Every structure is written in C-alpha cells, then in structure tokens.
C-alpha positions in Angstrom: 103.1 111.4 111.3 102.3 108.8 108.7 100.3 105.7 109.9 100.8 102.2 108.5 98.5 101.2 105.6 96.8 98.5 107.6 95.9 100.9 110.3 94.6 103.5 107.7 92.4 100.9 106.3 90.8 100.2 109.7 90.2 103.9 110.1 88.6 104.2 106.7 86.4 101.2 107.3 85.4 102.5 110.7 84.4 105.9 109.2 82.2 104.1 106.6 84.4 104.6 103.5 84.1 102.0 100.8 86.7 100.9 98.2 86.1 101.8 94.6 87.6 99.1 92.4 89.2 100.2 89.1 86.9 99.0 86.3 87.5 98.7 82.6 85.3 101.7 82.1 87.5 103.8 84.2 90.7 102.8 82.4 89.0 103.4 79.1 87.8 107.0 80.2 91.4 108.0 80.9 92.1 108.1 77.1 89.4 110.7 76.6 90.7 113.1 79.2 92.5 116.3 78.1 96.2 116.3 78.9 95.9 118.7 82.0 97.7 116.3 84.3 100.6 113.9 83.5 100.3 111.7 86.7 98.6 108.5 85.5 97.1 107.8 88.9 95.6 111.2 89.2 94.2 110.9 85.7 92.7 107.6 86.7 91.0 109.2 89.8 89.6 111.9 87.6 88.3 109.3 85.1 86.6 107.4 87.9 84.9 110.5 89.3 83.6 111.3 85.8 82.5 107.8 84.9 80.7 107.0 88.2 79.7 110.0 88.5 81.0 111.1 91.9 82.9 113.9 93.4 86.6 113.9 93.8 88.0 116.3 96.4 91.7 117.4 95.9 94.2 120.1 96.7 95.7 119.7 93.2 94.7 122.7 91.1 95.7 120.9 87.9 93.5 117.9 88.7 90.6 120.2 89.4 90.8 121.5 85.7 89.1 118.3 84.5 85.6 119.1 85.6 83.4 120.7 88.3 83.0 117.1 89.5 86.6 117.5 90.8 86.5 119.9 93.7 89.6 121.8 94.8 89.8 122.5 98.5 
C-alpha cells in the first residue's frame, strides 16, 4: 500500500538517506548517454550515478545497460 510522500520523506531521513540535488553537470551528462532508455527521469538518474560517481540500484534491465555503476537487482 503506498504511503504519502511526506511520510516517505520522514522514513528516508530516519534511515540516514540524503537528497541528491540535480546539478548542471548531471543534466549535461544526459546528452552523452547512449539511447538505451527513453524515460528522461531514468536517464537523469543514470547520469547522476555516472557523474558523482555512485551506485544506482534498479530492477530496470534497460537502465542497467548504461554501466556497471548501475546495478540490476
């Protein structure tokens, strides 16, 4: 059952998650990505993971094509 966004934010904060703002470098990196995925938000997530660098965990097989930085679970 879905929970309200405000409640989700409290859970994330309590668990120690931090927000990652979208920076100009992330947006610029989207242009250099191969056209594996057509969802602009998913492409932005991949660009953030590659730019930072950090791991992105996903169940999306197409998103995982971008790099071994993107881990499919």
